[in-house]
ZAMARGU-4260 file (C-alpha; in steps of 0.2 Angstrom, whole numbers, plus 5000, padded with zeros to 4 digits):
<rodrens>
0) 4964/5070/5031 | 4951/5058/5037 | 4937/5074/5033 | 4945/5074/5013 | 4949/5055/5012
5) 4928/5053/5016 | 4923/5068/5003 | 4935/5058/4993 | 4925/5039/4994 | 4910/5045/4994
10) 4909/5056/4978 | 4919/5040/4971 | 4934/5043/4970 | 4943/5029/4982 | 4940/5018/4996
15) 4935/5025/5013 | 4944/5031/5027 | 4942/5010/5033 | 4949/5006/5020 | 4965/5016/5026
20) 4966/5012/5041 | 4967/4993/5034 | 4982/4996/5019 | 4990/5003/5036 | 4986/4987/5044
25) 4993/4976/5033 | 5008/4983/5027 | 5013/4985/5046 | 5010/4965/5050 | 5016/4965/5034
30) 5033/4974/5039 | 5032/4966/5058 | 5037/4949/5049 | 5055/4943/5053 | 5072/4940/5042
35) 5080/4952/5030 | 5070/4950/5014 | 5051/4950/5016 | 5041/4938/4999 | 5022/4939/5001
40) 5015/4917/5009 | 4999/4910/5004 | 4990/4923/5011 | 4993/4937/5000 | 4980/4930/4989
45) 4967/4937/4998 | 4967/4956/4996 | 4966/4961/5015 | 4983/4954/5017 | 4993/4955/5000
50) 5003/4973/5005 | 5001/4976/4985 | 4984/4977/4986 | 4988/4990/5003 | 4999/5000/4992
55) 4988/5002/4976 | 4971/5007/4992 | 4985/5023/5000 | 4991/5026/4979 | 4970/5031/4974
60) 4966/5039/4993 | 4983/5048/4988 | 4975/5057/4969 | 4963/5057/4976 | 4961/5071/4990
65) 4969/5087/4988 | 4989/5096/4989 | 4985/5091/5011 | 4977/5078/5015 | 4992/5074/5000
70) 5004/5075/5010 | 4998/5068/5026 | 4996/5053/5018 | 5011/5051/5012 | 5015/5056/5029
75) 5009/5037/5036 | 5011/5027/5020 | 5030/5034/5014 | 5040/5026/5029 | 5030/5011/5026
80) 5031/5011/5008 | 5050/5015/5011 | 5052/4998/5021 | 5043/4986/5015 | 5057/4995/4997
85) 5072/4992/5009 | 5061/4972/5014 | 5059/4966/5000 | 5067/4961/4979 | 5064/4968/4961
90) 5055/4954/4953 | 5064/4960/4936 | 5048/4949/4925 | 5035/4958/4930 | 5029/4972/4919
95) 5038/4986/4921 | 5027/4998/4918 | 5019/4994/4934 | 5022/5000/4950 | 5036/4995/4955
100) 5026/4988/4974 | 5020/4976/4958 | 5039/4976/4954 | 5044/4967/4971 | 5045/4947/4970
105) 5034/4936/4978 | 5037/4920/4980 | 5019/4910/4981
</rodrens>
């Protein structure tokens, strides 16, 4: 998977392996916060702290790598994405054509 991400990044199709690692770390940090339901905090204005940006990175990388790599990305990020969905609430005011992770409540 790392080789596939590197090749896709070098071809300009997605972010690099470091960005993938950063996305994983961002989601893990967000999900470690206490509380039954999570909302974004003021630090979410920073792309490295926003779980929605991390999910965007995951999505771009998964779409850029071959199917075997996509499965590996999903195996790593899928459980984090599901925990994110389970611990955040739907925001009906968000555009319905946005990815689901952008339609979650963000407390600003």
